VMD Tcl script that draws the C-alpha trace (Angstrom):
set ca {
  {-19.99 -34.22 -29.27}
  {-21.26 -36.97 -26.93}
  {-17.99 -38.90 -27.24}
  {-16.01 -35.75 -26.32}
  {-18.19 -35.24 -23.22}
  {-17.66 -38.87 -22.13}
  {-13.90 -38.61 -22.60}
  {-13.84 -35.36 -20.63}
  {-15.79 -36.94 -17.76}
  {-13.42 -39.89 -17.63}
  {-10.43 -37.58 -17.59}
  {-11.98 -35.57 -14.72}
  {-12.59 -38.72 -12.67}
  {-9.02 -39.81 -13.24}
  {-7.72 -36.53 -11.82}
  {-9.96 -36.62 -8.72}
  {-7.84 -38.99 -6.54}
  {-4.70 -37.04 -7.37}
  {-6.37 -33.72 -6.49}
  {-7.74 -35.17 -3.24}
  {-4.39 -36.67 -2.24}
  {-2.20 -33.67 -2.98}
  {-4.61 -31.17 -1.45}
  {-4.97 -33.25 1.72}
  {-1.18 -33.54 1.92}
  {-0.90 -29.74 1.63}
  {-3.42 -29.30 4.45}
  {-1.45 -31.69 6.69}
  {1.79 -29.82 5.98}
  {0.10 -26.49 6.78}
  {-1.08 -27.85 10.10}
  {2.23 -29.47 11.06}
  {4.48 -26.50 10.29}
  {1.98 -23.70 10.97}
  {2.15 -22.39 7.41}
  {-1.14 -20.52 7.67}
  {-0.62 -19.20 11.20}
  {-0.56 -15.46 10.30}
  {-3.90 -15.92 8.51}
  {-5.19 -17.94 11.47}
  {-4.28 -15.14 13.87}
  {-5.96 -12.56 11.67}
  {-9.14 -14.65 11.35}
  {-9.31 -15.18 15.12}
  {-8.87 -11.43 15.68}
  {-11.81 -10.74 13.35}
  {-13.96 -13.28 15.21}
  {-12.97 -11.79 18.56}
  {-14.20 -8.37 17.46}
  {-17.48 -9.96 16.34}
  {-18.35 -11.06 19.92}
  {-16.76 -8.53 22.32}
  {-16.97 -9.20 26.07}
  {-16.46 -6.93 29.07}
  {-13.68 -7.40 31.61}
  {-14.84 -8.47 35.08}
  {-13.42 -5.34 36.74}
  {-11.91 -7.48 39.55}
  {-8.39 -7.13 38.18}
  {-6.94 -3.61 38.05}
  {-3.81 -2.52 36.19}
  {-1.60 -0.16 38.18}
  {0.21 1.54 35.30}
  {3.73 2.88 35.60}
  {2.75 5.40 32.95}
  {4.14 8.63 31.53}
  {2.49 10.64 34.30}
  {4.14 8.49 37.00}
  {7.56 8.80 35.38}
  {7.22 12.57 35.02}
  {6.52 12.92 38.78}
  {8.89 10.28 40.22}
  {11.64 10.17 37.61}
  {13.07 7.84 34.98}
  {13.14 4.07 35.44}
  {14.41 2.17 37.35}
  {12.73 3.74 40.35}
  {14.18 3.64 43.86}
  {12.59 0.52 45.39}
  {11.20 2.48 48.30}
  {8.53 3.79 45.89}
  {7.27 0.24 45.34}
  {7.15 -0.19 49.13}
  {5.00 2.92 49.39}
  {2.74 1.53 46.64}
  {2.30 -1.77 48.54}
  {1.50 0.00 51.80}
  {-1.02 2.35 50.20}
  {-2.71 -0.49 48.26}
  {-3.08 -2.57 51.41}
  {-4.39 0.43 53.32}
  {-7.15 0.73 50.70}
  {-8.02 -2.98 51.04}
  {-6.35 -4.54 47.98}
  {-6.89 -8.31 47.85}
  {-3.60 -9.17 46.09}
  {-0.77 -7.18 44.54}
  {1.18 -8.55 41.55}
  {4.38 -6.94 40.25}
  {5.03 -7.56 36.54}
  {8.59 -6.38 37.25}
  {11.55 -8.58 38.18}
  {13.39 -7.22 41.22}
  {16.74 -8.92 40.55}
  {19.96 -7.89 42.30}
  {20.57 -5.27 44.95}
  {20.27 -1.49 44.79}
  {20.87 0.89 47.70}
  {20.57 -0.78 51.09}
  {18.09 1.81 52.31}
  {15.74 1.46 49.32}
  {15.91 -2.35 49.34}
  {15.16 -2.38 53.07}
  {12.13 -0.13 52.60}
  {10.70 -2.44 49.92}
  {11.52 -5.59 51.92}
  {9.82 -4.15 54.99}
  {6.65 -3.44 52.98}
  {6.67 -7.01 51.62}
  {7.24 -8.51 55.07}
  {4.26 -6.61 56.41}
  {2.03 -8.13 53.73}
  {1.07 -11.64 52.77}
  {-0.62 -10.79 49.51}
  {2.26 -9.72 47.20}
  {3.35 -11.85 44.24}
  {6.61 -11.00 42.44}
  {7.42 -11.90 38.83}
  {9.89 -14.58 37.79}
  {10.59 -16.13 34.42}
  {12.93 -18.37 32.48}
  {13.94 -17.61 28.90}
  {14.47 -20.53 26.53}
  {17.54 -20.49 24.34}
  {16.42 -23.54 22.39}
  {14.05 -26.41 22.96}
  {14.43 -28.13 26.36}
  {17.32 -25.87 27.37}
  {16.77 -22.96 29.73}
  {19.27 -20.25 29.01}
  {18.43 -17.48 31.48}
  {16.62 -17.55 34.83}
  {15.15 -14.28 36.11}
  {14.16 -14.40 39.80}
  {13.58 -11.76 42.44}
  {16.51 -11.25 44.81}
  {16.64 -13.63 47.78}
  {15.77 -10.85 50.25}
  {12.47 -10.26 48.43}
  {11.67 -13.90 47.67}
  {11.73 -14.69 51.36}
  {9.14 -11.98 51.99}
  {6.70 -12.63 49.08}
  {5.38 -15.30 46.75}
  {6.52 -15.58 43.14}
  {4.53 -16.06 39.96}
  {5.58 -16.96 36.44}
  {5.36 -14.45 33.59}
  {6.74 -16.89 31.02}
  {5.26 -16.39 27.57}
  {6.06 -17.43 24.01}
  {5.75 -14.75 21.33}
  {5.06 -15.06 17.63}
  {6.62 -12.94 14.88}
  {4.39 -9.98 15.85}
  {5.39 -10.29 19.53}
  {1.80 -11.41 20.18}
  {0.98 -14.09 22.77}
  {-1.86 -16.40 21.72}
  {-1.39 -19.17 24.29}
  {-0.24 -19.10 27.91}
  {0.56 -21.82 30.44}
  {-1.28 -22.40 33.70}
  {2.02 -23.02 35.50}
  {5.76 -23.15 34.78}
  {8.70 -24.96 36.24}
  {11.07 -22.32 37.64}
  {14.16 -23.10 39.69}
  {13.08 -26.72 40.00}
  {9.56 -26.15 41.30}
  {6.07 -25.56 39.97}
  {5.13 -21.88 39.88}
  {1.63 -20.75 38.80}
  {1.51 -18.09 36.12}
  {0.23 -14.63 36.92}
  {-2.87 -15.32 34.79}
  {-3.74 -18.56 36.63}
  {-3.02 -17.04 40.05}
  {-5.12 -13.93 39.29}
  {-8.01 -16.17 38.24}
  {-7.54 -18.63 41.12}
  {-6.99 -21.56 38.75}
  {-4.61 -24.42 39.45}
  {-3.19 -26.54 36.65}
  {-0.27 -28.69 35.55}
  {3.08 -27.30 34.41}
  {3.23 -26.14 30.77}
  {-0.46 -26.89 30.08}
  {-1.38 -24.21 27.56}
  {-4.71 -22.48 27.16}
  {-5.77 -20.04 24.38}
  {-6.15 -16.39 25.37}
  {-9.58 -14.97 24.52}
  {-8.90 -11.55 23.02}
  {-12.62 -10.84 22.73}
  {-12.18 -9.18 26.13}
  {-12.46 -5.49 25.28}
  {-9.21 -3.72 26.01}
  {-10.96 -0.51 27.05}
  {-12.99 -2.28 29.74}
  {-9.89 -3.20 31.81}
  {-9.67 -0.86 34.85}
  {-6.41 1.14 34.93}
  {-5.09 3.49 37.61}
  {-1.84 5.44 37.59}
  {0.91 4.21 39.90}
  {1.71 7.76 41.08}
  {-1.94 8.36 41.97}
  {-1.93 5.23 44.14}
  {1.40 6.10 45.78}
  {0.25 9.66 46.55}
  {-3.12 8.53 47.92}
  {-5.19 10.03 45.12}
  {-7.19 6.85 44.40}
  {-10.69 6.19 45.77}
  {-11.18 3.11 48.03}
  {-13.75 1.49 45.70}
  {-11.17 1.40 42.89}
  {-8.92 -0.86 45.00}
  {-10.88 -2.51 47.83}
  {-11.29 -6.23 47.24}
  {-9.49 -6.00 43.88}
  {-6.43 -7.78 42.59}
  {-3.84 -5.24 41.45}
  {-1.15 -5.93 38.88}
  {1.65 -3.37 38.53}
  {3.33 -3.00 35.13}
  {5.12 -0.63 32.75}
  {2.99 0.84 29.96}
  {4.90 3.61 28.03}
  {6.13 2.50 24.61}
  {9.63 3.95 25.01}
  {10.35 1.87 28.13}
  {10.01 -1.47 26.36}
  {8.05 -4.48 27.71}
  {5.62 -3.98 24.83}
  {3.67 -6.76 23.15}
  {1.19 -6.85 20.30}
  {-2.41 -7.10 21.51}
  {-4.45 -8.53 18.58}
  {-6.97 -6.00 17.35}
  {-5.49 -3.24 19.54}
  {-1.79 -2.78 18.73}
  {1.35 -2.52 20.83}
  {0.65 -2.18 24.54}
  {2.35 -3.00 27.84}
  {2.97 -6.71 28.47}
  {1.01 -6.45 31.72}
  {-2.24 -6.38 29.71}
  {-1.59 -9.86 28.29}
  {-1.55 -11.25 31.84}
  {-4.81 -9.44 32.64}
  {-6.63 -10.58 29.45}
  {-5.39 -14.14 30.04}
  {-6.67 -14.00 33.64}
  {-10.04 -12.65 32.43}
  {-10.15 -15.62 30.04}
  {-9.64 -18.08 32.94}
  {-12.20 -16.34 35.17}
  {-14.88 -17.64 32.79}
  {-13.44 -21.16 32.87}
  {-10.41 -22.83 31.34}
  {-10.99 -22.85 27.54}
  {-10.42 -25.94 25.39}
  {-8.14 -25.88 22.36}
  {-8.45 -28.78 19.91}
  {-5.77 -27.55 17.48}
  {-6.04 -27.91 13.72}
  {-7.06 -31.56 13.25}
  {-10.87 -31.15 13.69}
  {-11.00 -28.43 11.07}
  {-8.88 -30.52 8.72}
  {-11.13 -33.56 9.17}
  {-14.26 -31.52 8.38}
  {-12.55 -30.02 5.33}
  {-11.32 -33.47 4.18}
  {-14.89 -34.83 4.20}
  {-16.13 -31.91 2.11}
  {-13.08 -32.19 -0.14}
  {-13.96 -35.82 -0.80}
  {-17.46 -34.79 -1.91}
  {-15.99 -32.04 -4.11}
  {-13.52 -34.41 -5.77}
  {-15.64 -37.54 -6.22}
  {-19.29 -36.47 -6.54}
  {-20.51 -37.00 -10.12}
  {-22.45 -33.72 -10.29}
  {-20.57 -30.43 -10.60}
  {-23.24 -28.52 -8.71}
  {-22.81 -30.59 -5.55}
  {-19.04 -30.33 -5.79}
  {-19.14 -26.56 -5.58}
  {-21.88 -26.64 -2.92}
  {-19.60 -28.81 -0.75}
  {-16.66 -26.45 -1.19}
  {-18.73 -23.32 -0.63}
  {-20.36 -24.83 2.46}
  {-16.94 -25.60 3.92}
  {-15.55 -22.13 3.28}
  {-18.58 -20.62 5.05}
  {-19.08 -23.27 7.74}
  {-15.53 -23.49 9.12}
  {-15.34 -19.80 10.19}
  {-18.97 -19.92 11.32}
  {-18.52 -23.00 13.52}
  {-15.28 -21.57 14.92}
  {-17.11 -18.36 15.82}
  {-19.97 -20.16 17.59}
  {-17.64 -22.47 19.53}
  {-15.37 -19.60 20.61}
  {-18.35 -17.91 22.24}
  {-18.60 -21.12 24.31}
  {-14.86 -21.18 25.08}
  {-13.92 -23.93 22.63}
  {-11.15 -23.12 20.14}
  {-9.83 -24.87 17.04}
  {-7.74 -23.73 14.07}
  {-9.43 -23.49 10.67}
  {-6.70 -22.34 8.26}
  {-5.19 -25.73 7.22}
  {-8.68 -26.97 6.30}
  {-9.78 -23.67 4.80}
  {-6.67 -23.32 2.63}
  {-7.19 -26.90 1.47}
  {-10.76 -26.12 0.36}
  {-9.75 -22.84 -1.32}
  {-6.95 -24.51 -3.31}
  {-9.17 -27.41 -4.37}
  {-11.95 -24.98 -5.29}
  {-9.58 -22.86 -7.38}
  {-8.34 -25.91 -9.28}
  {-11.86 -27.22 -9.88}
  {-13.05 -23.79 -11.03}
  {-10.11 -23.56 -13.39}
  {-10.92 -26.96 -14.86}
  {-14.59 -26.08 -15.13}
  {-14.00 -22.87 -17.05}
  {-11.23 -24.40 -19.11}
  {-13.64 -27.01 -20.43}
  {-16.53 -24.67 -21.12}
  {-15.69 -24.52 -24.82}
  {-14.52 -22.10 -27.45}
  {-17.57 -19.81 -27.78}
  {-18.57 -16.69 -25.86}
  {-21.90 -17.53 -24.20}
  {-23.35 -14.04 -24.66}
  {-22.54 -13.36 -28.33}
  {-21.61 -16.77 -29.81}
  {-18.36 -15.28 -31.10}
  {-15.24 -17.48 -30.84}
  {-13.52 -16.76 -27.54}
  {-9.86 -16.37 -26.67}
  {-9.53 -20.10 -26.03}
  {-10.44 -20.58 -29.68}
  {-7.84 -17.99 -30.67}
  {-5.12 -19.82 -28.72}
  {-6.12 -23.06 -30.46}
  {-5.99 -21.49 -33.95}
  {-2.79 -22.94 -35.42}
  {-3.30 -21.13 -38.75}
  {-2.63 -17.74 -37.16}
  {0.71 -18.65 -35.63}
  {2.78 -16.82 -38.27}
  {0.37 -13.91 -38.85}
  {0.42 -10.49 -37.17}
  {-1.97 -10.37 -34.21}
  {-4.02 -7.29 -33.25}
  {-5.73 -6.91 -29.87}
  {-8.37 -4.23 -29.26}
  {-9.23 -3.26 -25.71}
  {-12.30 -1.24 -24.73}
  {-11.10 0.33 -21.49}
  {-14.49 1.52 -20.25}
  {-16.33 -1.67 -21.21}
  {-17.10 -2.71 -17.63}
  {-18.36 0.77 -16.80}
  {-20.76 0.73 -19.78}
  {-21.84 -2.90 -19.32}
  {-22.72 -2.25 -15.68}
  {-25.55 0.04 -16.86}
  {-26.99 -2.52 -19.31}
  {-28.92 -5.77 -19.08}
  {-27.77 -8.90 -20.95}
  {-29.60 -7.90 -24.14}
  {-28.15 -4.39 -24.02}
  {-24.63 -5.74 -23.53}
  {-25.13 -8.04 -26.50}
  {-26.11 -5.07 -28.69}
  {-23.10 -3.14 -27.39}
  {-20.78 -5.94 -28.51}
  {-22.56 -6.23 -31.85}
  {-21.94 -2.55 -32.60}
  {-18.29 -2.80 -31.55}
  {-17.85 -5.89 -33.73}
  {-19.56 -4.21 -36.69}
  {-17.04 -1.35 -36.58}
  {-14.03 -3.63 -36.12}
  {-15.15 -5.79 -39.06}
  {-15.97 -2.88 -41.37}
  {-14.42 -3.37 -44.81}
  {-13.00 -6.81 -44.00}
  {-13.45 -9.87 -46.23}
  {-15.98 -12.63 -45.56}
  {-13.32 -14.89 -44.03}
  {-12.52 -12.37 -41.28}
  {-12.68 -14.04 -37.84}
  {-12.93 -11.89 -34.73}
  {-12.32 -13.39 -31.29}
  {-13.99 -11.99 -28.18}
  {-12.63 -12.15 -24.64}
  {-14.09 -10.88 -21.41}
  {-14.29 -7.22 -20.32}
  {-14.10 -5.66 -23.78}
  {-11.15 -7.56 -25.29}
  {-11.19 -8.44 -28.99}
  {-8.47 -9.92 -31.19}
  {-7.86 -11.03 -34.76}
  {-5.11 -12.19 -37.08}
  {-4.11 -10.00 -40.01}
  {-4.54 -11.68 -43.38}
  {-2.83 -10.40 -46.49}
  {-0.52 -7.45 -47.02}
  {-2.22 -4.43 -45.45}
  {-0.81 -1.22 -43.98}
  {-1.47 -1.85 -40.29}
  {-0.87 1.77 -39.30}
  {-3.48 3.11 -41.76}
  {-5.87 0.32 -40.86}
  {-5.75 1.05 -37.13}
  {-5.93 4.82 -37.62}
  {-9.13 4.27 -39.62}
  {-10.59 1.89 -37.04}
  {-9.86 4.31 -34.22}
  {-11.59 7.10 -36.17}
  {-14.75 4.95 -36.36}
  {-15.01 4.96 -32.58}
  {-15.06 8.75 -32.31}
  {-18.80 8.45 -32.86}
  {-20.62 7.05 -29.80}
  {-22.52 3.77 -30.00}
  {-26.24 4.03 -29.24}
  {-28.26 1.57 -27.19}
  {-31.91 2.40 -26.57}
  {-31.22 5.95 -27.78}
  {-28.54 6.39 -25.11}
  {-25.10 7.35 -26.51}
  {-21.97 5.71 -25.06}
  {-18.44 6.89 -25.84}
  {-16.05 4.00 -26.46}
  {-12.48 4.37 -25.13}
  {-10.53 1.91 -27.27}
  {-6.86 1.31 -28.04}
  {-5.02 -1.29 -30.10}
  {-1.92 -3.39 -29.59}
  {-0.04 -5.18 -32.37}
  {2.21 -8.25 -32.09}
  {3.98 -8.83 -35.40}
  {4.90 -12.48 -34.92}
  {7.81 -13.88 -32.95}
  {7.53 -17.67 -32.99}
  {6.10 -17.70 -29.45}
  {2.85 -19.36 -28.38}
  {-0.37 -17.62 -29.33}
  {-1.17 -17.07 -25.65}
  {2.13 -15.20 -25.16}
  {1.57 -13.19 -28.31}
  {-1.94 -12.21 -27.18}
  {-0.54 -11.10 -23.84}
  {2.04 -8.95 -25.62}
  {-0.62 -7.36 -27.83}
  {-2.79 -6.55 -24.80}
  {0.20 -5.03 -22.99}
  {0.79 -2.85 -26.03}
  {-2.88 -1.80 -26.02}
  {-2.64 -0.83 -22.34}
  {0.57 1.11 -23.00}
  {-1.13 2.95 -25.86}
  {-3.96 3.94 -23.51}
  {-1.53 5.10 -20.81}
  {0.48 7.11 -23.32}
  {-2.69 8.59 -24.87}
  {-1.94 7.22 -28.35}
  {-4.24 5.17 -30.57}
  {-2.19 2.03 -31.04}
  {1.22 0.59 -30.37}
  {3.47 -2.25 -31.51}
  {4.76 -4.87 -29.14}
  {7.33 -6.53 -31.34}
  {10.12 -8.37 -29.45}
  {12.35 -7.92 -32.47}
  {12.01 -4.16 -32.03}
  {13.61 -4.41 -28.59}
  {16.71 -5.73 -30.31}
  {16.63 -3.06 -32.99}
  {19.90 -1.41 -32.00}
  {20.28 0.68 -35.21}
  {16.86 2.22 -34.52}
  {17.88 3.21 -31.00}
  {21.21 4.62 -32.17}
  {19.57 6.72 -34.87}
  {16.53 7.76 -32.84}
  {17.75 11.31 -32.15}
  {18.73 12.05 -35.72}
  {15.42 10.61 -36.89}
  {13.62 12.78 -34.35}
  {15.20 15.91 -35.86}
  {14.15 14.76 -39.33}
  {10.68 13.86 -38.07}
  {10.20 17.43 -36.78}
  {11.17 18.81 -40.19}
  {8.92 16.32 -42.04}
  {5.86 17.03 -39.89}
  {5.78 13.58 -38.24}
  {5.98 15.23 -34.82}
  {2.85 17.05 -33.71}
  {1.20 18.23 -30.52}
  {-1.80 16.80 -28.72}
  {-3.79 19.08 -26.42}
  {-5.08 17.86 -23.06}
  {-7.79 20.14 -21.64}
  {-7.79 21.70 -18.17}
  {-11.06 22.55 -16.46}
  {-11.78 25.41 -14.09}
  {-13.50 23.65 -11.19}
  {-15.54 26.71 -10.21}
  {-16.98 27.56 -13.63}
  {-16.77 24.00 -15.08}
  {-15.28 25.52 -18.25}
  {-12.29 24.34 -20.27}
  {-9.96 27.31 -19.89}
  {-6.56 25.90 -20.81}
  {-4.72 22.96 -22.32}
  {-1.34 21.28 -22.02}
  {0.64 20.79 -25.25}
  {2.08 17.26 -25.45}
  {4.63 16.17 -28.04}
  {3.63 13.18 -30.20}
  {5.59 11.33 -32.89}
  {3.94 9.04 -35.45}
  {6.61 7.18 -37.38}
  {5.52 6.16 -40.92}
  {6.79 2.58 -40.42}
  {6.94 1.98 -36.67}
  {3.76 3.78 -35.80}
  {3.34 5.92 -32.64}
  {6.60 6.28 -30.71}
  {6.22 6.52 -26.95}
  {6.86 10.09 -25.70}
  {8.67 8.56 -22.75}
  {11.12 7.00 -25.20}
  {12.01 9.91 -27.47}
  {11.73 12.77 -24.95}
  {13.94 10.96 -22.42}
  {16.50 10.24 -25.15}
  {16.51 13.89 -26.24}
  {16.97 15.10 -22.65}
  {19.71 12.61 -21.80}
  {21.68 13.54 -24.91}
  {21.19 17.32 -24.66}
  {19.07 17.42 -27.84}
  {15.89 18.77 -26.26}
  {16.24 22.35 -27.51}
  {14.90 21.81 -31.03}
  {11.93 19.80 -29.77}
  {11.11 22.46 -27.15}
  {11.20 25.29 -29.71}
  {9.00 23.22 -32.06}
  {6.41 22.54 -29.34}
  {6.48 26.21 -28.29}
  {5.76 27.35 -31.81}
  {3.00 24.75 -32.38}
  {1.47 25.68 -29.02}
  {1.47 29.31 -30.08}
  {-0.36 28.46 -33.32}
  {-2.86 26.34 -31.40}
  {-3.68 28.87 -28.70}
  {-4.05 31.61 -31.33}
  {-6.79 29.52 -32.98}
  {-8.47 28.61 -29.70}
  {-8.53 32.19 -28.40}
  {-10.87 32.99 -31.30}
  {-13.45 30.91 -29.40}
  {-12.32 31.91 -25.90}
  {-10.23 35.12 -25.69}
  {-8.82 34.09 -22.29}
  {-7.74 30.59 -23.32}
  {-4.14 29.70 -22.39}
  {-1.73 26.87 -23.15}
  {0.98 25.11 -21.13}
  {4.27 23.73 -22.47}
  {6.58 21.40 -20.57}
  {10.05 22.81 -19.93}
  {12.97 20.39 -19.62}
  {15.43 20.91 -16.76}
  {18.17 21.27 -19.40}
  {16.43 24.32 -20.86}
  {16.92 26.17 -17.56}
  {20.57 26.66 -18.55}
  {19.67 27.94 -22.04}
  {19.73 31.74 -21.81}
  {18.29 32.02 -25.33}
  {15.02 30.66 -23.97}
  {13.66 34.08 -22.96}
  {14.33 35.45 -26.44}
  {12.74 32.40 -28.07}
  {9.61 32.82 -25.95}
  {9.36 36.54 -26.77}
  {9.88 35.79 -30.46}
  {7.10 33.18 -30.43}
  {4.69 35.54 -28.67}
  {5.44 38.34 -31.16}
  {5.22 36.02 -34.16}
  {1.72 34.90 -33.20}
  {0.64 38.22 -31.66}
  {-0.08 36.61 -28.31}
  {-0.08 38.14 -24.82}
  {2.46 36.60 -22.43}
  {-0.29 35.44 -20.03}
  {-1.52 33.03 -22.74}
  {1.57 30.85 -22.10}
  {2.46 28.74 -19.06}
  {5.81 26.96 -18.82}
  {5.75 23.81 -16.69}
  {8.91 22.46 -15.07}
  {9.08 19.41 -12.83}
  {9.47 19.84 -9.10}
  {12.79 17.97 -9.15}
  {14.08 20.30 -11.88}
  {13.10 23.32 -9.79}
  {14.79 21.89 -6.72}
  {17.99 21.17 -8.62}
  {18.17 24.71 -9.93}
  {20.91 27.19 -9.16}
  {20.65 30.91 -8.58}
  {21.13 31.50 -12.31}
  {18.15 29.24 -13.05}
  {15.97 31.21 -10.65}
  {17.07 34.40 -12.37}
  {16.01 32.96 -15.77}
  {12.62 32.05 -14.35}
  {12.32 35.56 -12.91}
  {12.95 37.00 -16.37}
  {10.19 34.84 -17.83}
  {7.81 35.92 -15.10}
  {8.77 39.55 -15.65}
  {7.57 39.41 -19.28}
  {4.25 37.96 -18.06}
  {4.75 34.23 -18.75}
  {3.35 32.03 -15.99}
  {5.58 29.40 -14.36}
  {4.10 26.13 -13.09}
  {5.76 23.51 -10.86}
  {4.79 20.12 -12.34}
  {4.62 16.74 -10.52}
  {4.51 18.49 -7.13}
  {4.98 16.07 -4.23}
  {7.54 13.80 -5.90}
  {10.51 15.97 -4.92}
  {11.62 17.37 -1.58}
  {10.27 20.92 -1.65}
  {10.59 23.19 1.33}
  {8.38 26.18 2.05}
  {11.39 28.46 1.72}
  {12.23 27.13 -1.73}
  {8.63 27.37 -2.92}
  {8.72 31.03 -1.93}
  {11.86 31.56 -4.02}
  {10.64 29.83 -7.20}
  {8.57 32.43 -9.11}
  {5.76 30.02 -9.89}
  {2.17 31.13 -10.31}
  {0.86 27.57 -10.23}
  {1.50 24.18 -8.59}
  {0.46 20.90 -10.25}
  {-0.16 18.07 -7.78}
  {1.34 14.83 -9.09}
  {-1.19 12.32 -10.42}
  {0.05 9.55 -8.09}
  {-1.50 11.42 -5.14}
  {-4.67 12.44 -6.98}
  {-5.46 8.93 -8.25}
  {-5.26 7.33 -4.82}
  {-6.69 10.14 -2.67}
  {-10.09 8.41 -2.43}
  {-8.59 5.21 -0.99}
  {-5.50 6.50 0.82}
  {-5.98 8.97 3.65}
  {-2.34 10.11 3.62}
  {-2.62 11.03 -0.09}
  {-5.86 12.91 0.60}
  {-4.10 14.88 3.34}
  {-1.21 15.56 0.95}
  {-3.61 16.98 -1.67}
  {-5.56 19.02 0.89}
  {-2.46 20.50 2.52}
  {-0.88 21.32 -0.86}
  {-3.99 23.27 -1.90}
  {-3.96 25.18 1.38}
  {-0.21 25.87 1.11}
  {-0.45 27.07 -2.50}
  {-3.37 29.36 -1.75}
  {-1.50 30.82 1.23}
  {1.31 31.70 -1.22}
  {-1.25 33.17 -3.68}
  {-0.71 30.40 -6.22}
  {-3.22 28.37 -8.15}
  {-3.40 24.57 -7.94}
  {-3.87 22.09 -10.79}
  {-4.68 18.45 -10.00}
  {-3.48 16.11 -12.75}
  {-4.45 12.48 -13.30}
  {-8.18 12.96 -12.55}
  {-9.79 9.82 -13.94}
  {-13.33 9.78 -12.53}
  {-16.09 12.19 -11.62}
  {-16.05 11.41 -7.90}
  {-12.44 12.59 -7.58}
  {-13.34 15.66 -9.65}
  {-16.16 16.55 -7.25}
  {-13.93 15.91 -4.23}
  {-11.27 18.26 -5.63}
  {-13.89 20.96 -6.13}
  {-14.92 20.58 -2.50}
  {-11.27 20.95 -1.47}
  {-11.21 24.31 -3.34}
  {-8.77 23.12 -6.02}
  {-8.58 25.60 -8.94}
  {-8.03 23.46 -12.05}
  {-8.12 19.76 -12.95}
  {-6.65 17.75 -15.78}
  {-7.09 14.08 -16.66}
  {-9.12 11.52 -18.57}
  {-12.30 12.42 -16.64}
  {-12.13 15.85 -18.30}
  {-10.60 14.93 -21.63}
  {-7.90 12.82 -23.23}
  {-5.13 14.40 -25.31}
  {-6.69 15.43 -28.62}
  {-5.90 17.17 -31.87}
  {-6.34 20.90 -32.38}
  {-9.46 20.25 -34.46}
  {-11.02 18.15 -31.72}
  {-10.20 20.79 -29.12}
  {-11.71 23.50 -31.31}
  {-14.92 21.49 -31.70}
  {-15.13 20.88 -27.96}
  {-14.77 24.58 -27.12}
  {-17.33 25.41 -29.77}
  {-19.82 22.94 -28.25}
  {-19.27 24.39 -24.78}
  {-19.73 27.92 -26.09}
  {-23.02 27.00 -27.78}
  {-24.20 25.22 -24.62}
  {-23.50 28.32 -22.52}
  {-25.35 30.54 -24.96}
  {-28.32 28.15 -24.98}
}
mol new
graphics top color blue
foreach p $ca { graphics top sphere $p radius 0.5 }
foreach p [lrange $ca 0 end-1] q [lrange $ca 1 end] { graphics top cylinder $p $q radius 0.2 }
display resetview
C-alpha cells in the first residue's frame, strides 16, 4: 500500500510541469485572441450592477423619439426643425449642443439655409463626423457634415468599435478625421483632451435611468422648463428602435447610440479610467497556478485555486469602483481548467471503495476483467437524492443497506454488487439464469417501502441490461444505465440495451405479426395511470396504456410497437384490444367508485374507421357500462389534420355519450375556431409545458391561458406530466381540473389500481 502511494505521488509530480505549462499557454492564447471576451463582458456587466452610480445630470439627451416623429413626421426631418431646436435651446441657456446626426449633402435650399443661419448665430454647436474602417489601417468611408455646416459649427468624432453584440466597451478620446485631430463627443462633453486613438473603458455602472432625457418636439415647441436646459450640455440623437442607430447597452439592452456617448462622457467626468488589459490577471493566476501544481500538499493546492477564483473577480470589483480596469477571464479560465484537471485526478485516485458503505464502487467494476464477457445489470434508484436529502450519513447508510439486501436476495455467496453515486448499483450475471424473471422478482421486492427510523420511503427503481458486446466495461455500464433511464421514462420495470438487438432486422420485420400473436397470447396488457381531481384530491379516472412483455426480449417500448402499428395501418386490432381491456378494468373499478372513468388513446388512423362507433357501442354493451365511463383521447395534431368526415365521426361518439379529449394540447397549431368545432369535452395540456412551467414564464403563461380558454368553452383541463407536488399545488391554484403524472401515480396494474382506490375509500370513511 505504501509503495503504491509513493508511486502515485511521483507520477503526480511528473505531471505538474506539463499541467502548468499547457494551462499557462492556454491562458496566454485566451488573452491574445480574446477567446473569453463574451464571458469577460458578462462578468463586467454583473460587477457594474453591483456598484451602480448616478449620472451627473449635466448632460441631457434630446431624444428624437416616437412622440417627436408623430408630431413632425418621418425621418429625415426638414433641417429647419434642427435650426428651431438650436435657437430654442440657446434661448433657454444651453451650454453646448451636440448633434449625434451627420448632416451630409444638401437638401432643400430653404431648409439648409434655416439650419445654417441657426448654426452661424451660435458658437456652441458640435456636429457629428466619423470614419468607418474597412480593414485595419484603411479608412473606407468618411462621413462629414456638409461644407456649409462645417464652416458654421465645430465637429466631433462619434467613431466607435462594436463587438458581436453591437456593444461598445472602449472609446477613444480623439480620432483622426480628414487629416486632423478631432475630439470624440464623449471627451468633448466631459472637457477632456487626449491623444488620437487613446482608448478608455466605458463605465456602465452609470445607471441608465438616471440620465436626463427630454423630447426633441417638446424643446422645439417651447414646452421645456429653463432648469432642464440652462447650463446643461445637450446631445441630440435618435432613440426609436425602428429607425436604426441602436447599440447594445450592457445590462440594459438595445438603446439609441446617443446613450453610449453620454455614458462614456459620464465616465470621463469622474476622471480618465485606467485599463491594464489581461496581463495582470494572468500573472496573478499564474502565481496561484504554480502553487496548485507544485505544492506537496493537496489541501494547499485547492486553497490556492479557490482563492484565485474568488479573488480575481473580487479585486476587479474593488478596483473598478476606483476607476481601474483589468480583464480577469484568461486568468480565471486558466485556474478553472487546472482545478478541473486536479479534481479529476484527485477523485480518480481515491480508490475502488465507496466511502460511505465500503461496497466496491464503479471504478472497481470498470477494473473487473472477469466480468467482460458476462451480462451486466444496472439498477437505478431515481428518487435516491430526494430520499437521501432527508437523512443524515447514518440514515443514508441504512438506506443503502436495505437496498443492497433486496438486490442480493437469493444470490450466492460470491455475488458482488458495485455501488455508484446517487442510487446507482450494478452487477455481473453469473450462471444461466432467466434475466426477465429475475428482474421481475427484484422489482416486486421494491413495492414494499424501506423503513428508516420508522419512516417509510417508497423506492422508485428501474433496471437496465447490457448483454455483452465486446466493448469496454465503462461503455457497457453507460448502456445499461441508459436502458434503466429509458425503462423509467417508458414506465416499465426493466429494459435491454443490447447493441446486437439494433441490428436484429428479422425482429423488426416480424414485429407487427408478432404483435398480433402477442395480443392473442396475452403478452400485451394494459397499465393504468391514475388521474386526480385537483379539487377533491380523489383519483377519479385512469388512462389505459398498452404494454407488451415479450417472453424473450422483455418489455418492448410502446413507442416502438405502437408507432410501427400506426405507420403500417395495423393499429385497429390493438385499439379494439385496449378498448375491451379498458372496459373490463373500469367495470371492476366502478365497484369501488361508481363514477370512475377510463381513457383510451385513439390513433389518427382510427378517425377514418367508421366501424369505430359500433365497436365502442359493442364494448359498452358487453360490459354493461354507461358511455360517460369512457373517454377517447386523440392528439391535437390528429384533430387538426381531420376532415369534415372525421368531425362527423367524433360527433357520433359524443352523441352516444362518450367523452372526447384533445391530447398533447399545445404541440399543434390549434385555432379558437377549430377548438370550437372539435366536439371535445376535455383538453390535455402537453407535459412539455407542465414540466417546465415553474422555471419558464412563457410555459406558465401557456398553461394559464389554456385553462382559461378551455373553461370559457365549457371544457375540462387535464395537466399531464406532473412530476412533483409543487407543480401539483400550482396547477390547483390555476384552477386546473385534473392532473396526471408520476407525482400522482405511475402506470400500474389493475390489481394495484384496485388496492389504491380501496385505500383511498377507507381513508375517506375514517
